[in-house]
Structure formats: C-alpha cells, structure tokens
Wavefront OBJ file of the C-alpha trace (Angstrom):
o trace
v 140.003 -137.031 109.261
v 136.838 -135.359 108.709
v 136.382 -132.129 110.864
v 133.548 -131.935 113.403
v 130.584 -130.355 112.153
v 129.319 -128.836 115.478
v 130.809 -127.781 118.976
v 129.268 -130.934 120.446
v 131.113 -133.063 118.186
v 134.244 -131.204 119.010
v 133.752 -131.759 122.783
v 133.125 -135.403 122.104
v 136.387 -135.714 120.063
v 138.377 -133.973 122.790
v 137.076 -136.263 125.424
v 137.887 -139.366 123.458
v 141.338 -138.142 122.819
v 142.059 -137.996 126.558
v 140.600 -141.418 127.115
v 142.866 -144.126 128.373
v 142.113 -146.372 125.463
v 142.828 -143.649 123.030
v 146.372 -144.813 122.520
v 145.325 -148.227 121.252
v 145.352 -148.828 117.466
v 142.031 -148.489 115.587
v 140.674 -151.367 113.335
v 139.777 -150.328 110.007
v 136.987 -152.256 108.104
v 137.826 -153.646 104.704
v 134.771 -153.647 102.407
v 134.837 -156.824 100.134
v 134.768 -156.386 96.442
v 132.381 -159.182 94.722
v 129.935 -162.009 95.725
v 130.443 -163.940 98.924
v 130.861 -167.707 98.887
v 128.141 -168.091 101.478
v 125.535 -167.385 98.810
v 126.574 -170.354 96.657
v 125.016 -172.865 99.044
v 121.376 -171.748 98.589
v 121.937 -171.401 94.895
v 123.282 -174.875 94.802
v 120.258 -176.195 96.764
v 117.897 -174.381 94.558
v 119.520 -175.777 91.407
v 119.456 -179.280 92.757
v 115.779 -178.922 93.694
v 114.854 -177.739 90.239
v 116.761 -180.451 88.648
v 115.091 -183.093 90.868
v 111.754 -181.491 90.157
v 112.390 -181.671 86.384
v 113.692 -185.201 86.582
v 110.570 -186.305 88.680
v 108.302 -184.599 86.182
v 110.123 -186.162 83.286
v 110.161 -189.646 84.809
v 106.595 -189.779 86.184
v 105.113 -189.473 82.795
v 101.507 -188.513 81.889
v 98.356 -188.754 84.076
v 95.522 -190.951 82.771
v 91.953 -191.692 83.801
v 90.425 -195.108 83.955
v 86.644 -195.859 84.448
v 85.838 -198.923 86.361
v 82.534 -200.197 87.638
v 83.836 -200.680 91.100
v 86.898 -199.677 93.102
v 87.154 -203.002 94.879
v 90.805 -203.624 95.889
v 92.065 -200.199 94.598
v 93.861 -197.876 97.057
v 95.186 -194.360 96.133
v 98.978 -194.108 96.537
v 99.381 -197.927 96.896
v 97.852 -199.830 94.007
v 100.361 -200.407 91.231
v 99.931 -200.595 87.444
v 102.070 -203.308 85.858
v 102.879 -204.604 82.508
v 104.459 -208.088 82.345
v 105.150 -207.857 86.158
v 107.008 -204.470 85.693
v 105.599 -201.486 87.475
v 104.700 -198.664 85.069
v 102.376 -196.555 87.140
v 100.536 -195.962 90.424
v 97.059 -195.016 91.415
v 96.898 -191.476 92.642
v 93.110 -190.782 93.121
v 89.957 -192.919 93.377
v 86.655 -191.100 93.105
v 83.076 -191.547 91.726
v 82.384 -190.711 88.206
v 80.269 -187.627 87.341
v 77.158 -189.699 86.657
v 77.895 -191.895 89.672
v 77.548 -194.961 87.556
v 81.185 -196.061 88.020
v 84.497 -195.185 89.578
v 87.068 -192.783 88.041
v 90.641 -193.940 88.857
v 93.426 -191.343 88.352
v 96.810 -192.920 87.553
v 100.265 -191.405 87.138
v 102.220 -193.398 84.520
v 105.963 -193.564 83.948
v 107.364 -191.726 81.014
v 108.610 -195.089 79.574
v 104.980 -196.320 79.468
v 103.666 -193.399 77.382
v 103.937 -195.251 73.978
v 101.566 -197.881 75.340
v 98.698 -195.422 76.016
v 96.631 -195.977 72.836
v 92.946 -196.028 72.381
v 92.941 -199.878 71.912
v 95.049 -200.451 75.102
v 93.308 -202.409 77.759
v 93.302 -202.104 81.621
v 91.829 -204.545 84.133
v 92.055 -205.256 87.805
v 93.950 -208.373 88.752
v 92.302 -210.073 91.770
v 91.602 -213.727 92.626
v 89.149 -215.272 90.079
v 87.701 -218.636 89.553
v 86.104 -219.642 86.268
v 85.845 -222.622 83.953
v 89.186 -221.783 82.704
v 90.793 -222.202 86.045
v 91.789 -220.106 89.037
v 93.936 -217.041 88.585
v 95.319 -213.965 90.558
v 96.121 -216.064 93.721
v 99.358 -213.977 94.234
v 97.159 -210.838 94.895
v 96.010 -212.532 98.120
v 99.468 -211.453 99.508
v 100.514 -208.424 97.403
v 96.997 -207.011 96.965
v 95.129 -206.157 93.754
v 96.911 -204.362 90.959
v 95.877 -203.010 87.501
v 97.372 -204.802 84.551
v 98.071 -202.994 81.281
v 97.949 -204.615 77.780
v 99.432 -202.223 75.203
v 97.259 -201.650 71.969
v 97.368 -199.759 68.735
v 95.486 -196.654 67.621
v 95.742 -192.974 68.477
v 97.228 -191.649 71.764
v 94.633 -191.101 74.512
v 94.447 -190.365 78.179
v 91.023 -191.831 78.944
v 90.279 -195.501 79.145
v 87.409 -197.845 80.111
v 88.551 -200.664 82.130
v 87.635 -204.368 81.670
v 85.790 -206.144 84.376
v 87.377 -209.500 83.367
v 90.781 -210.220 81.921
v 90.854 -210.574 78.132
v 90.816 -214.113 76.884
v 93.533 -213.652 74.335
v 96.410 -211.194 74.695
v 97.334 -208.901 71.824
v 100.694 -210.398 71.179
v 99.406 -213.980 70.992
v 99.945 -215.451 67.421
v 96.958 -216.783 65.710
v 93.934 -215.511 63.715
v 90.625 -213.914 64.686
v 87.279 -214.759 62.911
v 83.529 -214.299 63.225
v 80.958 -216.887 63.748
v 77.244 -216.136 62.967
v 74.515 -217.825 64.687
v 70.829 -217.438 65.410
v 71.069 -217.775 69.135
v 73.947 -217.547 71.696
v 72.977 -220.699 73.586
v 75.324 -221.827 76.280
v 78.420 -220.065 74.663
v 80.135 -217.191 76.374
v 83.370 -215.365 76.411
v 86.113 -217.977 77.122
v 84.249 -220.974 75.713
v 86.785 -223.330 74.185
v 87.397 -224.082 70.506
v 88.517 -227.541 69.471
v 90.160 -228.939 66.397
v 89.836 -232.663 66.255
v 89.545 -232.667 70.123
v 92.606 -230.511 70.528
v 92.190 -227.156 72.409
v 92.834 -224.581 69.572
v 91.411 -221.298 70.678
v 88.675 -219.412 72.555
v 85.584 -217.302 72.059
v 86.654 -213.597 72.758
v 83.066 -212.218 73.072
v 79.865 -211.701 71.227
v 77.808 -208.898 69.682
v 74.368 -208.488 68.089
v 74.437 -208.555 64.329
v 73.486 -205.307 62.490
v 70.308 -206.951 61.264
v 69.188 -207.708 64.883
v 68.348 -211.311 63.807
v 71.454 -213.101 64.630
v 74.492 -213.040 66.892
v 78.244 -212.451 66.033
v 80.732 -214.558 68.051
v 84.240 -213.186 67.932
v 86.746 -216.104 67.717
v 90.424 -216.486 68.295
v 92.347 -219.429 66.801
v 95.851 -219.963 68.090
v 98.779 -220.677 65.991
v 99.424 -222.987 64.259
v 95.818 -224.134 64.026
v 94.754 -220.850 62.442
v 96.499 -221.993 59.289
v 93.977 -224.839 59.047
v 90.949 -222.450 58.824
v 89.955 -222.305 55.245
v 87.106 -220.305 53.635
v 85.090 -223.581 53.326
v 85.843 -224.687 56.942
v 82.730 -225.633 58.932
v 82.174 -224.756 62.668
v 79.694 -226.533 64.975
v 78.619 -226.547 68.566
v 79.831 -229.248 70.908
v 77.667 -229.794 74.136
v 79.985 -232.179 75.827
v 77.834 -235.340 75.195
v 77.300 -236.851 71.777
v 74.691 -239.756 71.913
v 74.082 -241.813 68.656
v 71.916 -244.868 68.178
v 72.630 -247.346 65.366
v 72.440 -251.001 64.445
v 75.547 -251.509 66.429
v 74.076 -250.160 69.581
v 74.209 -246.953 71.546
v 77.363 -244.822 71.396
v 78.163 -242.093 73.796
v 80.967 -239.638 73.176
v 82.019 -236.968 75.726
v 84.064 -233.754 75.373
v 86.081 -232.089 78.127
v 84.572 -231.038 81.365
v 84.652 -227.443 80.304
v 82.665 -228.185 77.123
v 80.325 -230.320 79.233
v 79.612 -227.433 81.572
v 79.686 -224.387 79.394
v 79.655 -225.796 75.843
v 82.184 -225.072 73.079
v 82.879 -224.948 69.406
v 84.703 -227.337 67.072
v 85.847 -226.854 63.527
v 87.055 -228.977 60.656
v 87.164 -229.068 56.893
v 85.147 -232.013 55.437
v 86.963 -234.093 52.865
v 83.963 -233.894 50.544
v 84.241 -230.203 50.157
v 86.711 -228.659 47.611
v 89.890 -227.237 49.122
v 89.654 -223.472 49.639
v 92.061 -220.667 50.408
v 93.204 -219.933 53.958
v 90.683 -217.576 55.593
v 91.792 -214.047 56.379
v 91.119 -212.312 59.608
v 87.517 -211.315 60.367
v 86.213 -213.897 57.747
v 82.563 -214.701 58.740
v 81.454 -218.417 59.174
v 78.140 -219.867 60.002
v 77.914 -221.818 63.243
v 75.964 -225.148 62.952
v 74.001 -226.750 65.797
v 75.941 -230.054 65.483
v 78.523 -231.979 63.441
v 75.796 -233.795 61.377
v 74.755 -230.471 59.831
v 78.210 -229.238 58.720
v 77.769 -230.553 55.257
v 74.949 -228.088 54.639
v 75.933 -224.697 53.197
v 75.011 -221.606 54.940
v 72.420 -219.632 53.045
v 71.683 -216.034 54.010
v 68.932 -215.299 51.518
v 65.393 -216.379 52.104
v 62.044 -215.929 50.560
v 58.712 -216.415 52.337
v 55.673 -218.416 51.217
v 52.438 -219.288 53.062
v 50.761 -222.701 52.689
v 47.138 -223.417 53.597
v 46.071 -226.794 54.901
v 42.569 -228.135 55.539
v 43.900 -231.313 57.202
v 45.455 -231.949 60.657
v 49.027 -230.676 60.979
v 49.778 -232.612 64.113
v 53.530 -233.425 64.221
v 54.517 -230.389 62.199
v 56.554 -227.927 64.347
v 58.640 -224.832 64.132
v 61.815 -225.568 62.189
v 60.364 -228.670 60.381
v 62.284 -229.032 57.034
v 60.830 -228.194 53.604
v 62.084 -230.670 51.098
v 61.926 -231.022 47.344
v 62.339 -234.678 46.394
v 64.427 -235.368 49.493
v 66.605 -232.368 49.329
v 66.161 -229.657 52.007
v 65.216 -226.265 50.545
v 63.820 -224.462 53.469
v 62.078 -224.752 56.895
v 58.773 -223.940 58.617
v 58.885 -220.599 60.569
v 55.269 -220.142 61.797
v 51.966 -222.132 62.169
v 48.630 -220.524 62.904
v 44.945 -220.687 62.324
v 42.577 -218.471 60.408
v 38.866 -218.346 59.883
v 37.614 -218.009 56.256
v 34.395 -215.834 56.666
v 33.569 -216.232 53.061
v 33.445 -220.078 53.121
v 32.745 -220.217 56.912
v 35.547 -222.694 57.372
v 38.829 -222.834 59.235
v 42.213 -223.143 57.512
v 45.664 -223.570 58.899
v 48.456 -221.260 57.475
v 51.871 -222.465 57.565
v 54.674 -219.939 56.837
v 57.867 -221.366 55.247
v 61.239 -219.951 54.227
v 62.671 -221.053 50.995
v 66.475 -220.726 50.417
v 66.857 -219.786 46.725
v 70.617 -220.014 46.951
v 70.331 -223.828 46.902
v 69.117 -223.643 43.247
v 72.033 -223.152 40.885
v 69.818 -221.677 38.199
v 69.247 -218.656 40.520
v 72.844 -217.549 40.364
v 73.774 -216.880 44.053
v 76.062 -213.973 42.996
v 73.128 -211.830 42.120
v 72.230 -208.936 44.586
v 69.690 -209.632 47.165
v 66.618 -207.973 45.624
v 67.430 -209.313 42.154
v 67.838 -212.841 43.440
v 64.493 -212.615 45.408
v 62.659 -211.448 42.288
v 64.244 -214.269 40.164
v 63.349 -216.831 42.902
v 59.676 -215.716 43.058
v 59.442 -215.778 39.276
v 60.859 -219.335 39.053
v 58.668 -220.761 41.768
v 55.599 -219.214 40.201
v 56.522 -220.733 36.953
v 56.931 -224.109 38.612
v 53.593 -223.616 40.357
v 51.891 -223.139 36.963
v 53.425 -226.495 35.825
v 52.255 -228.437 38.797
v 54.471 -227.610 41.895
v 52.469 -228.589 45.031
v 53.132 -228.742 48.673
v 51.856 -231.547 50.871
v 52.411 -232.913 54.376
v 54.463 -236.162 54.710
v 55.570 -238.232 57.680
v 59.251 -237.611 58.325
v 59.637 -240.234 61.093
v 57.105 -242.916 61.909
v 58.835 -243.468 65.224
v 58.265 -239.949 66.490
v 55.402 -238.926 64.328
v 57.205 -235.765 63.082
v 55.864 -234.255 59.896
v 57.653 -232.499 57.083
v 56.472 -230.499 54.011
v 57.258 -232.111 50.745
v 57.428 -230.156 47.483
v 57.022 -231.989 44.165
v 55.481 -231.728 40.716
v 51.934 -232.933 40.458
v 50.616 -231.524 37.157
v 47.434 -233.745 37.468
v 46.274 -231.734 40.615
v 44.285 -228.625 39.864
v 45.737 -225.237 40.885
v 43.705 -224.008 43.956
v 44.487 -220.986 46.054
v 42.695 -219.420 48.848
v 40.154 -216.657 48.433
v 41.641 -214.315 51.119
v 44.537 -212.229 49.945
v 47.601 -212.230 52.338
v 50.829 -210.438 52.992
v 52.854 -213.338 51.605
v 52.514 -215.170 48.306
v 50.582 -218.508 48.523
v 52.001 -221.776 47.402
v 49.154 -224.298 46.542
v 48.806 -227.534 48.575
v 47.441 -230.946 48.144
v 46.492 -233.652 50.663
v 49.250 -235.711 52.165
v 49.580 -239.410 52.239
v 47.302 -239.826 55.288
v 44.967 -237.245 53.840
v 44.877 -239.190 50.555
v 43.990 -242.435 52.323
v 41.244 -240.714 54.325
v 39.875 -238.991 51.188
v 39.945 -242.303 49.199
v 38.045 -244.122 51.933
v 35.573 -241.248 52.129
v 35.093 -241.342 48.476
v 34.541 -245.108 48.462
v 32.024 -244.876 51.280
v 30.163 -242.160 49.450
v 30.246 -244.244 46.284
v 28.832 -247.292 48.136
v 26.244 -245.196 49.890
v 25.037 -243.798 46.511
v 24.562 -247.321 45.134
v 20.976 -248.673 45.259
v 22.117 -251.881 47.027
v 18.642 -252.829 48.246
v 17.153 -252.414 44.768
v 19.998 -254.362 43.155
v 19.550 -257.258 45.666
v 15.753 -257.231 44.871
v 16.331 -257.386 41.208
v 18.992 -260.042 41.436
v 16.518 -262.105 43.609
v 13.750 -261.644 41.081
v 16.136 -262.733 38.255
v 17.019 -265.822 40.068
v 13.324 -266.641 40.615
v 12.495 -266.143 36.952
v 15.401 -268.347 35.833
v 14.205 -271.033 38.314
v 10.689 -270.877 36.939
v 11.976 -271.176 33.368
v 14.094 -274.215 34.059
v 11.316 -275.918 35.981
v 8.610 -275.146 33.258
v 6.928 -278.287 31.652
v 7.654 -276.845 28.199
v 11.388 -277.121 28.837
v 11.105 -280.679 30.007
v 8.956 -281.627 26.928
v 11.659 -280.120 24.650
v 14.328 -282.291 26.245
v 12.225 -285.398 25.781
v 11.631 -284.590 22.136
v 15.380 -284.061 21.557
v 16.027 -287.501 23.223
v 13.497 -289.175 20.784
v 15.110 -287.498 17.898
v 18.425 -288.819 18.947
v 16.946 -292.315 19.179
v 15.533 -292.186 15.653
v 18.803 -290.902 14.226
v 20.476 -293.862 15.550
v 17.988 -296.236 13.861
v 18.531 -294.393 10.643
v 22.217 -294.979 10.851
v 21.771 -298.664 11.339
v 19.620 -298.926 8.253
v 22.087 -296.873 6.259
v 25.003 -299.266 6.952
v 24.153 -301.215 3.847
v 24.495 -298.181 1.542
v 27.423 -297.311 -0.658
v 30.607 -296.692 1.398
v 30.913 -293.040 0.562
v 27.337 -292.151 1.424
v 27.468 -294.263 4.607
v 30.713 -292.671 5.692
v 29.221 -289.126 5.358
v 26.019 -289.970 7.220
v 27.975 -291.575 9.974
v 29.974 -288.420 10.423
v 26.935 -286.308 10.403
v 25.255 -288.535 12.951
v 28.142 -288.573 15.288
v 28.292 -284.702 15.189
v 24.685 -284.439 15.835
v 24.932 -286.965 18.739
v 27.745 -284.980 20.386
v 25.829 -281.716 20.115
v 22.804 -283.269 21.711
v 24.783 -284.723 24.481
v 26.504 -281.355 25.183
v 23.095 -279.666 25.130
v 21.702 -282.126 27.767
v 24.811 -281.523 29.924
v 24.409 -277.770 29.716
v 20.725 -277.737 30.540
v 21.368 -280.080 33.415
v 24.122 -277.744 34.731
v 21.881 -274.732 34.477
v 19.053 -276.407 36.257
v 21.427 -277.529 39.069
v 22.853 -273.829 39.432
v 19.562 -272.106 39.492
v 17.957 -274.472 41.824
v 17.109 -272.535 45.164
v 19.395 -274.856 47.083
v 22.322 -274.540 44.568
v 25.617 -272.862 45.647
v 25.359 -270.154 43.027
v 21.978 -268.982 44.431
v 23.518 -269.099 47.938
v 26.683 -267.259 47.061
v 24.777 -264.472 45.276
v 22.740 -263.903 48.374
v 25.969 -263.932 50.520
v 27.598 -261.312 48.205
v 24.588 -259.076 48.756
v 24.847 -259.327 52.456
v 28.588 -258.828 52.555
v 28.274 -255.631 50.438
v 25.823 -254.271 53.071
v 28.192 -255.294 55.989
v 31.205 -253.753 54.144
v 29.430 -250.403 53.777
v 28.611 -250.346 57.491
v 32.238 -251.222 58.473
v 33.612 -248.513 56.208
v 31.299 -246.005 57.797
v 32.440 -247.027 61.305
v 36.083 -246.996 60.249
v 35.783 -243.554 58.908
v 34.256 -242.197 61.947
v 37.011 -243.780 64.149
v 39.653 -242.313 61.751
v 38.173 -238.744 61.989
v 38.535 -238.989 65.763
v 41.955 -240.759 65.955
v 43.882 -240.311 62.747
v 47.213 -241.318 64.443
v 45.901 -244.900 64.704
v 47.031 -245.324 61.102
v 50.684 -245.070 62.340
v 50.566 -246.425 65.828
v 47.669 -248.800 65.868
v 44.596 -249.070 67.896
v 45.166 -248.469 71.603
v 44.616 -251.599 73.734
l 1 2 3 4 5 6 7 8 9 10 11 12 13 14 15 16 17 18 19 20 21 22 23 24 25 26 27 28 29 30 31 32 33 34 35 36 37 38 39 40 41 42 43 44 45 46 47 48 49 50 51 52 53 54 55 56 57 58 59 60 61 62 63 64 65 66 67 68 69 70 71 72 73 74 75 76 77 78 79 80 81 82 83 84 85 86 87 88 89 90 91 92 93 94 95 96 97 98 99 100 101 102 103 104 105 106 107 108 109 110 111 112 113 114 115 116 117 118 119 120 121 122 123 124 125 126 127 128 129 130 131 132 133 134 135 136 137 138 139 140 141 142 143 144 145 146 147 148 149 150 151 152 153 154 155 156 157 158 159 160 161 162 163 164 165 166 167 168 169 170 171 172 173 174 175 176 177 178 179 180 181 182 183 184 185 186 187 188 189 190 191 192 193 194 195 196 197 198 199 200 201 202 203 204 205 206 207 208 209 210 211 212 213 214 215 216 217 218 219 220 221 222 223 224 225 226 227 228 229 230 231 232 233 234 235 236 237 238 239 240 241 242 243 244 245 246 247 248 249 250 251 252 253 254 255 256 257 258 259 260 261 262 263 264 265 266 267 268 269 270 271 272 273 274 275 276 277 278 279 280 281 282 283 284 285 286 287 288 289 290 291 292 293 294 295 296 297 298 299 300 301 302 303 304 305 306 307 308 309 310 311 312 313 314 315 316 317 318 319 320 321 322 323 324 325 326 327 328 329 330 331 332 333 334 335 336 337 338 339 340 341 342 343 344 345 346 347 348 349 350 351 352 353 354 355 356 357 358 359 360 361 362 363 364 365 366 367 368 369 370 371 372 373 374 375 376 377 378 379 380 381 382 383 384 385 386 387 388 389 390 391 392 393 394 395 396 397 398 399 400 401 402 403 404 405 406 407 408 409 410 411 412 413 414 415 416 417 418 419 420 421 422 423 424 425 426 427 428 429 430 431 432 433 434 435 436 437 438 439 440 441 442 443 444 445 446 447 448 449 450 451 452 453 454 455 456 457 458 459 460 461 462 463 464 465 466 467 468 469 470 471 472 473 474 475 476 477 478 479 480 481 482 483 484 485 486 487 488 489 490 491 492 493 494 495 496 497 498 499 500 501 502 503 504 505 506 507 508 509 510 511 512 513 514 515 516 517 518 519 520 521 522 523 524 525 526 527 528 529 530 531 532 533 534 535 536 537 538 539 540 541 542 543 544 545 546 547 548 549 550 551 552 553 554 555 556 557 558 559 560 561 562 563 564 565 566 567 568 569 570 571 572 573 574 575 576
C-alpha cells in the first residue's frame, strides 16, 4: 500500500482502521482490456444508415427538369411519372420558370429509367381529353393526372420541354414517316387521318413552315403494313368528307368518315397509269393535291414568270386560272392588275402568269434551277419570235370562266408594250370574243366608209338611162326594120325553091339560121325592155337592196353599241 504523504492522511488512515467496517473485504476494480460490446450498436446503426442512404441514392436515379406551359394537375410529392403504366419517377418541385413564361417541374427519376433520358424523349401530362380521335385519360379522374414518358434516341440530357398534347404516334409504332408539301394548311391539323382506299392508314404528326416561306410541310406517319405501299410516284390528295360529282348519270355524293367530314384528311394511292416506282424511304417529300382529280398531274417546283397585257375585258379570268398550250396545262395565273400608259394615254390590264418549264421534256428537268430558268426563257423567246401568242378563251360557257390559251400564230404581228417592266412580256392577241367584236367593228367601219348614197344615186340614174334607151323611137324603128328584113328573106326562099338542089339546100340552111338569130334577138330585146321597165321586178329589187344596205348598217351600229356595254350577251343571250 502507498504510504501517506502528510500527517492528515495518516490520521485519516488510523481512523479508518478502527472503523467497524474496516474488517470487511475491499472490492478491487478490474480495468477491461479492449473495446466494449456496447459500442457495436451505434456502429451497426450508422452502417445501416449509410447503406440505406447509398441504396436510396443509387435507386432514386438522376434529377431532371421539364418545362410545361401550365402546372394544371401537377402536385409536388404526389404526381407520378410513368412509362407503360410503370412508375419511373415522381414530381419533387413545381415552380415558375425564370422568364415566368411557363412552369419548371423538378422530377426525381429511378435509376432504371436513366437510359431513357435522351434529347428526343418526350414527356406530356395525361389528363382527360376530348378530340376528334376520341376521349382519353378518363382513368385520371380517379387517380389524378400523371406525366407519361416516351423514350427517345439521341444524347443524354437532364432538361426537357414537355408536350401540351400527347404524340399522335409512339416511337415504337411500326411504319414510315414522310413529308407532304402544300401551299396552304387548310383544315388539316395534327392528328388528321390518312386513308388508303378508305382504310385508316396513318395520321398527320404535325406541320412546319417550309424554308422558302412559301409552302407548308406536313409530317405524315403511315402505319405498317400500308407504308410498304408508298412508292416514289404515289399521289396524296385532300379529302374533305364530301365528294359531289355531276354527270350524265345524275348527281353522285360520296362521304368519308365523320372525322374527315369535320376536320378533313388525306388519302393516297398509286394510279395505274403511272410507272411503278421504288418504295419511298423515310422523309421522302410528296406534293399534296387539292382533290383526287388532280393526282394525275406531276408536281413541278420550278416556275418562270411572264406578264401579259390585254386591252379587252378580262371578266371571268381569276387567280389560279390555268394557262394552257393546245389544251395542256403549262402554268397558271398569279396576279391581275390595271396600269395606265401615259405615253399612249390608255389603260391596259397586266396579267402575271407562272409557266412550269419542267412540263417540257426539251428543257431537261434534271438541270440546276438557274440553268433551267435560262433555258426556259430562251426557248419561249424563240417561240415568240416564231409566232407564240397568248389570248383569252372561254373555259366554261356554263360558269363564264376564262383561261389563257397559248398557241402559234405566225400571221399575227409581234407587238409588245412600250413600258418596260420587271418581268418579261409575252405578246397577246384578241380572244374569240375579241375577234368577233373586232370583225364586226371592221365591217361596220367598212360599210360606213362606202358612199352608199352616191352608189344608190348612180344606180338609179343608170336605170333611168337604160329605160330611156329602150323606150327610144330609134330602137323601135330598128326592130320594125329587122322584122321587114325577115319577111323579105322568107319570100326569097320561096322563089329559090325551084333552083338546083345544092344551091337551094344551102340557101335554106342560111335562111333558117338567120331566122333563128332574128327570133332570139327579138326575145332578148323584149326581155330587156320588160326588166328595165319602172314597174319591173329588177328595178324594184335594186331599190330594195339599196334600202336593205342602209338598214343593215344602222343595225350593225346599234349591235356594236349594245355589245360594248354588255359583251356577256354573246354567251348568255339578251336579258328578258
């Protein structure tokens, strides 16, 4: 035992020794050697916590951001993200975007869904919707809205822009995607149906403006197996739901589905008259025609512009009217205006037309655009020098619609306007109605230039002179003398009957001929006297012809004045 270090400690020790409990045994503490088992519990708990945290971190996957226009139906901590009805994530935060133009939704995805997070993946909110395609999302009335994922391809990303409506076609749907080019969108929209011989075969995915800003691209999906029927020479056209046709057999009305009737649609087919082509690849571009009757036309993308000047009425000629060459369409009318020619102080009507040079095989459609345009202008200019002219023609006498007809008229002189313009000019000539009007005008001017009154006076004087000549005494005396000569010749023939046969025969023949000549002369003079008599039909008819010529001139003048005010009466008649 250790000795006390001070007297006080010694006293304390003596006192303890005499204490009654001093005889009891003393407990000696045993100091443990090593770590106590009590410390294993917190270590185990910490290990389990770290493992659970690691497992949770591994399983919950990455965090992504989706931009929506609205947060309708989305609740943080409740709204699920699903793929094929399997939960792959959950909404964590819902807040406004930095520009306050939309809503930024923060989502925690599962690790198993990380391979689906590509830049072409799509997200949209599933909620009750009603459209022409039907009613969808009714199950969300009970379970609430959720976000649907459609995996895509591309590079990994963590930011997405959500769709406002579900995609028309899913990524894994078999089929083909193509592009339709049209001038206007019309009634078509995303989800508009596609038909193949009245069978639903696909839908329109969406639309964009073409790079040239002059047409619209429709993105089309054709489901399998119909996509195998889309060839490079397949034709697409609009279907409005109602097809009305009038023929000799009567009126025929054909209706499509209710969806096409309300929102329109597209149909496609490959006409039998076209050569069989190869199966079209994805993103192949087709031209969309207005109706089925136009599918036989080829789509021409290259056009050259000309301007035509008319001095006659263009009533019935409208925008889009066809330009034809001997019955074959080669272009269309794009603009109609009116200009004032200050040099000639007259008005003229400019009509702008587009000619499609690809319709002419000689221009080689495989040439580049500028080279083809130059070749087309050179060819048309050469044709103009050889007599190519444009004129207005009536396309339909029922509706009064006009067209522009191109044809070769080398007999018509080449005339062009005196005012230079932006576009090259194609010379024109009067149309069918214009030719009639011009001919009547020329006839009227010719009749007006004739001295009808002087001619009538001269004819009347001639008739009077002839009448005086016939009724003159000298002519009557001549006729009497001829009659006496005839009588004397007859007496001579009687006396010569006793002469030799040969001489008598000759004299008889001569006498007969002379007698016939005298008789014919008497008849002719008598006829002339009858015709030139003031009461004779010839005299009366000549006077009637003179009066009729004057009346005809007045009638033509009145007809021309009426035609100038109402030229349509040539087609539809005079109003009652």
